[in-house]
C-alpha positions in Angstrom: 228.0 -144.5 -3.6 226.3 -145.5 -0.8 225.1 -149.2 0.1 222.7 -150.2 2.8 219.9 -152.6 3.4 217.1 -150.1 3.5 216.7 -146.4 1.9 213.8 -144.6 3.6 212.8 -141.4 1.7 211.3 -138.7 3.9 212.4 -137.9 7.4 209.1 -136.9 9.4 207.0 -139.0 11.5 206.5 -142.1 9.3 210.1 -142.0 7.8 211.7 -141.8 11.3 209.5 -144.4 12.7 210.3 -146.9 9.9 214.1 -146.0 10.2 214.4 -146.5 14.0 212.7 -149.8 13.9 214.9 -151.0 11.2 218.1 -150.0 13.1 216.5 -151.3 16.3 216.5 -154.9 14.4 220.0 -154.7 13.1 219.5 -153.4 9.8 221.6 -150.8 7.6 219.4 -147.9 6.8 219.7 -144.6 4.9 217.0 -141.8 5.8 216.8 -139.1 3.3 215.4 -135.8 4.2 214.9 -133.0 1.3 215.4 -130.2 3.4 218.0 -129.4 5.8 216.2 -130.0 8.9 214.5 -133.7 10.0 211.0 -133.5 11.7 208.7 -133.0 8.8 205.0 -132.0 9.5 205.0 -134.6 12.3 207.2 -132.2 14.4 206.8 -128.7 12.5 203.0 -129.1 12.3 201.8 -131.8 15.1 201.6 -131.4 18.6 200.8 -134.8 19.5 199.1 -138.1 18.3 196.2 -140.5 19.1 196.3 -143.8 21.0 193.9 -145.8 22.6 194.4 -148.3 25.5 197.8 -146.8 26.2 199.1 -147.1 29.7 198.7 -143.4 30.4 194.8 -143.9 29.7 194.7 -147.1 31.7 196.2 -144.9 34.5 193.8 -142.1 33.9 190.6 -144.6 33.8 189.9 -143.7 30.3 187.3 -146.4 29.5 187.9 -146.4 25.3 189.0 -149.6 23.6 190.4 -150.6 20.6 187.3 -152.5 19.3 185.5 -148.9 20.2 188.3 -146.8 18.1 187.8 -149.3 15.3 184.2 -148.8 14.9 184.2 -145.5 15.4 186.8 -144.8 12.6 185.1 -147.4 10.0 181.7 -146.6 10.8 182.8 -142.5 10.1 184.3 -143.7 6.8 181.1 -146.0 5.7 183.5 -148.9 5.8 185.1 -147.3 2.5 189.0 -147.9 4.1 190.9 -150.9 4.5 189.4 -152.5 7.5 192.7 -154.8 8.3 194.8 -151.3 7.8 192.6 -149.4 10.3 192.3 -152.3 13.0 196.4 -152.8 13.0 197.2 -148.9 13.3 194.4 -148.6 16.4 196.4 -151.9 17.8 199.9 -150.7 17.4 198.9 -147.2 18.6 199.3 -147.7 22.5 202.5 -149.5 22.0 203.8 -146.5 19.9 203.4 -144.3 22.5 205.7 -146.5 24.9 208.1 -146.8 21.8 208.5 -143.1 21.7 209.3 -142.7 25.0 212.0 -145.5 25.0 213.4 -143.8 22.0 213.6 -140.3 23.4 210.2 -138.7 22.7 208.0 -138.3 25.8 204.2 -137.6 25.6 201.5 -136.7 28.2 197.6 -137.6 28.1 196.0 -134.4 28.0 192.2 -133.2 27.3 191.1 -133.5 24.0 192.3 -130.1 22.3 189.0 -129.0 20.5 186.0 -127.7 22.6 183.3 -129.9 21.1 185.5 -133.1 21.7 185.3 -132.5 25.7 183.0 -135.0 26.6 184.9 -137.6 24.1 187.2 -140.2 25.5 190.8 -138.9 26.0 192.8 -140.1 23.1 195.3 -137.1 22.4 199.2 -137.9 23.5 200.9 -134.6 23.3 204.4 -134.3 22.8 206.6 -133.1 25.7 209.5 -130.9 24.7 209.0 -132.2 21.0 212.1 -130.5 19.5 214.2 -131.9 21.7 212.5 -135.1 22.0 212.8 -135.4 17.8 216.4 -134.9 18.3 216.7 -137.6 20.7 215.2 -139.9 18.0 217.9 -139.0 15.4 220.4 -139.6 17.9 219.3 -142.9 18.5 219.3 -143.8 14.5 223.2 -142.9 14.0 224.1 -144.3 17.4 222.5 -147.4 15.8 224.9 -146.7 12.6 221.7 -145.3 10.7 222.6 -142.8 8.3 220.8 -139.2 8.0 221.3 -137.5 4.7 219.7 -133.8 4.5 219.4 -131.9 1.6 218.5 -135.2 -0.4 215.5 -136.1 -2.4 214.5 -139.6 -3.9 214.2 -139.3 -7.9 214.1 -142.7 -8.9 213.8 -146.4 -7.7 216.3 -148.3 -9.5 215.4 -152.2 -10.5 217.6 -154.5 -11.6 216.9 -157.3 -14.8 214.7 -159.3 -12.7 212.4 -156.3 -11.6 213.6 -156.5 -8.1 214.6 -153.3 -6.4 218.7 -152.5 -6.6 218.8 -148.8 -5.2 217.5 -145.7 -5.3 218.5 -142.6 -7.7 219.2 -139.5 -5.4 219.6 -135.6 -5.6 222.1 -135.1 -3.1 223.1 -131.4 -2.3 222.9 -130.7 -5.9 224.6 -133.7 -7.2 223.0 -137.0 -8.8 224.1 -140.3 -6.8 223.0 -143.6 -6.4 222.2 -145.5 -3.2 222.5 -149.3 -3.6 219.6 -151.2 -1.3 217.6 -153.9 -1.1 214.2 -152.1 0.0 212.7 -148.8 -0.3 210.1 -147.3 2.2 208.2 -144.2 0.9 207.6 -141.7 3.4 207.6 -138.0 2.1 204.5 -136.6 2.8 202.2 -136.5 -0.2 202.4 -133.7 -2.6 200.9 -130.2 -0.9 203.9 -128.3 -2.0 203.4 -129.2 -5.9 201.1 -126.7 -7.3 200.3 -128.3 -10.4 199.3 -131.5 -8.8 197.3 -129.7 -6.3 195.3 -127.9 -9.1 194.9 -131.7 -10.9 193.3 -132.8 -7.8 191.7 -130.0 -6.2 187.9 -129.4 -6.4 187.8 -126.0 -5.7 189.5 -122.6 -7.1 193.2 -122.9 -6.4 193.2 -119.5 -5.4 190.6 -120.2 -2.1 193.0 -122.9 -0.7 195.5 -121.9 2.2 198.0 -124.6 2.8 199.8 -125.0 6.3 201.5 -128.3 5.0 204.7 -129.4 4.2 206.0 -127.4 1.3 209.0 -129.6 0.7 206.2 -132.7 -0.3 206.1 -132.3 -3.6 204.9 -136.0 -4.9 208.6 -137.1 -5.5 207.7 -140.4 -3.9 204.3 -140.9 -5.8 206.3 -140.1 -9.0 208.9 -142.7 -8.3 206.0 -145.4 -7.5 204.3 -144.5 -10.8 207.4 -145.0 -12.6 207.7 -148.5 -11.5 204.2 -149.5 -11.9 202.7 -148.8 -8.9 199.0 -148.4 -8.7 199.0 -144.6 -7.8 195.3 -143.7 -9.1 193.9 -144.2 -5.6 192.0 -141.0 -4.1 194.0 -138.3 -3.5 192.2 -136.4 -0.5 192.8 -133.0 1.0 193.2 -133.0 4.8 191.0 -130.0 5.4 191.0 -128.1 8.5 189.3 -125.4 9.6 189.3 -122.0 7.6 191.5 -119.1 7.6 191.6 -115.2 6.8 194.9 -114.6 4.7 196.6 -112.1 2.6 197.8 -112.9 -0.6 200.4 -110.5 -0.4 201.8 -111.5 2.7 201.4 -115.2 3.7 202.6 -114.7 7.2 200.0 -111.7 7.7 198.1 -112.6 11.2 195.9 -110.2 13.2 194.7 -111.7 16.5 191.3 -109.8 16.1 190.5 -111.2 12.9 192.0 -114.5 14.0 189.7 -114.8 16.9 186.4 -113.5 15.2 187.2 -116.1 12.4 186.9 -119.1 15.1 183.2 -118.1 16.5 180.0 -118.8 15.3 179.0 -115.0 13.5 176.8 -115.0 10.3 178.8 -117.1 7.4 177.3 -116.6 3.9 178.4 -118.4 0.7 179.3 -117.1 -2.5 175.7 -116.7 -3.5 174.9 -114.5 -0.2 173.1 -117.5 1.5 173.7 -118.8 5.2 174.7 -122.6 4.2 175.4 -124.0 7.7 174.9 -123.7 11.6 178.1 -121.9 12.2 178.9 -123.5 15.6 180.4 -126.1 13.3 183.6 -124.0 13.7 184.1 -125.8 17.3 185.2 -129.2 14.9 187.9 -128.6 12.7 187.6 -131.4 10.5 183.9 -130.9 9.8 184.5 -126.9 9.8 187.2 -127.6 7.1 185.0 -130.0 5.0 181.9 -127.7 4.8 184.0 -124.8 3.6 185.4 -127.0 1.0 182.2 -127.9 -0.1 180.8 -124.4 -0.2 183.6 -123.8 -2.9 186.2 -123.0 -0.7 185.4 -120.0 0.7 182.5 -118.1 2.7 182.2 -114.5 4.1 181.5 -113.9 7.7 179.4 -110.7 8.8 179.7 -108.0 11.1 177.7 -104.7 11.1 178.5 -101.4 13.1 176.7 -102.4 16.2 178.7 -105.2 16.8 182.0 -103.6 15.6 181.4 -100.8 18.0 180.6 -103.1 20.9 183.7 -105.3 20.2 185.9 -102.6 20.3 185.2 -101.8 24.2 183.7 -105.1 25.4 184.4 -108.8 25.6 181.9 -111.6 24.5 181.5 -114.7 27.0 182.2 -117.0 24.0 184.8 -119.3 23.1 187.6 -119.0 20.6 187.6 -122.4 18.7 191.2 -122.6 18.8 191.8 -121.6 22.6 191.8 -124.9 24.0 194.4 -125.9 21.7 196.6 -123.3 22.7 195.8 -123.2 26.3 196.4 -126.8 26.2 199.6 -126.8 25.1 200.9 -124.2 27.1 199.1 -125.7 30.1 197.0 -122.8 31.1 193.2 -122.3 32.0 190.5 -121.3 29.5 189.3 -117.9 29.3 186.0 -118.2 27.3 186.3 -114.9 26.4 186.5 -113.0 22.9 187.8 -109.5 22.7 187.6 -106.8 23.5 189.6 -105.5 20.1 190.4 -102.0 20.4 191.4 -101.4 16.9 188.9 -103.4 15.3 187.7 -100.8 12.8 191.1 -100.5 11.7 191.7 -104.0 11.2 188.8 -104.2 8.8 189.2 -107.4 8.2 178.1 -112.4 15.5 175.6 -111.8 17.2 172.4 -111.4 15.3 170.9 -109.8 13.5 172.7 -107.2 11.1 170.8 -104.1 11.6 172.5 -101.0 10.4 175.5 -100.2 8.2 178.6 -100.0 7.5 178.5 -103.8 7.1 181.8 -105.8 7.2 182.6 -109.1 5.2 185.7 -110.8 5.8 186.5 -114.1 3.7 187.7 -117.0 5.2 189.3 -119.3 2.8 189.5 -123.4 2.7 192.4 -124.8 4.8 194.5 -127.8 4.2 197.0 -129.7 6.6 198.3 -131.6 3.3 197.3 -134.2 1.0 196.2 -137.9 1.9 196.6 -141.1 -0.3 197.2 -141.7 -3.9 199.1 -144.9 -3.8 197.5 -148.5 -3.2 199.1 -150.6 -0.4 198.1 -153.8 1.4 197.9 -153.7 5.6 201.6 -154.1 6.0 202.4 -151.2 3.8 203.5 -153.3 0.6 202.9 -151.1 -2.5 200.5 -152.9 -5.1 200.8 -152.6 -8.7 197.8 -152.1 -10.8 196.7 -155.7 -10.9 196.8 -155.3 -6.8 199.7 -157.5 -6.7 202.6 -156.8 -3.8 205.5 -155.1 -5.5 208.3 -156.8 -3.7 210.9 -154.7 -1.4 208.6 -151.2 -2.0 206.6 -149.7 0.8 204.5 -146.5 1.1 203.7 -145.0 4.5 202.3 -141.9 6.2 200.4 -139.2 4.0 201.3 -140.9 0.7 199.3 -144.2 2.0 196.6 -142.7 4.0 193.6 -143.6 2.3 193.8 -147.1 3.5 192.6 -145.4 6.6 190.7 -142.5 5.3 188.0 -142.4 3.0 186.3 -139.2 1.5 187.7 -137.0 4.4 189.9 -136.7 7.8 188.1 -138.2 11.0 187.1 -136.1 13.7 189.1 -138.0 16.3 192.3 -135.9 17.0 195.6 -136.6 16.2 194.9 -139.7 13.8 197.2 -138.2 11.0 200.2 -138.3 13.2 199.3 -141.5 14.8 198.9 -143.0 11.1 202.4 -141.5 10.0 204.4 -143.0 13.2 202.6 -146.4 13.1 202.4 -147.2 9.4 206.1 -146.4 9.6 206.7 -148.6 12.2 204.6 -151.3 10.5 206.2 -151.1 7.3 209.8 -151.3 8.7 208.9 -154.3 10.7 207.7 -155.9 7.3 210.9 -154.7 5.8 212.9 -156.1 8.4 211.7 -159.7 7.9 211.9 -159.0 4.0 215.7 -158.5 4.1 216.3 -161.1 6.6 214.8 -163.4 3.8 217.2 -161.9 1.2 
């Protein structure tokens, strides 16, 4: 049996942010990771994070303030967010860039990674050597006597006879154990890995959803919180992100020509055979994802024989919507070219009009990076009960608490989800420090 001050459930960006904040303040921490590798979506999925008024932005002469970012976010959400939370996350963001570097994860300020955002203020701070950087974070945790337990999932928050947190029941390498503690921080990333929960909250046919999210995120934290009376009836959102052509038989299937053609504004039609959007929406991933979801979770893009024959031998002076993302990561220049695709007919899977058959229709499905929200928290990330009262010593951060920051959809400012994870973790960790000191 372990005994510690705080248990943090989930070793992604939010959980690591919380755990490091606690150990830096001299608290004993046990960080739980369900899988055999730390990092979660904050490492394996993200390439960087949002910040405003950072040292790097000031050095680059970027004119974009905390006030500007705050208003952009709350206006996008039509004020259907917790305003204090949004303000606090934005205010913390610059210090988090310096804090990450201090702990071993460096970032660089780069151009925004989506083509349509090039005239927007630079806010995207890209990781430098992220896997080594994340390793440095965990090394610091363990140097400060924090403990990382992998292959360990949280099962139940334990309460004493007065209703106060006394520990966490965990499944550690297949064995049920208890960890005694004074506080718990839930940071396990939502529930995109639980098929039944996804089906419950999904507004489209599950067969039309492609998940790029953390499959280990199966809603364990939400279930733990619900069992102690937390308000878990808050909105459960999906982080819609572009659209994908997928193989139901082979989830690792990838074809470069089909991938590229999905990422340009050809002719799209919905399930009723109708054009439903200006297809250059593909240059903003959040909006592209939202319109696909609203269209029922899929659409078809069309090519005719003339275009297929053209693309077999020629390139288009068009921009692949994902090219800048990959070129930025590799520090390479843009090509602004599509094709040629020598084997396009064999791939089988626009320029207007469609004149002569045979015609080709390729199905693109709704794509998600994960789930957002589900539990009510305040701006310090204290979990609230069904009466809106603070549940002492229980916190939720990252995607589990994200509807405090995001309303009906993920905003178009790049890197916000990852920034929310790091900053909410730090804020909850700081709040827990003060609570543990009092106890």
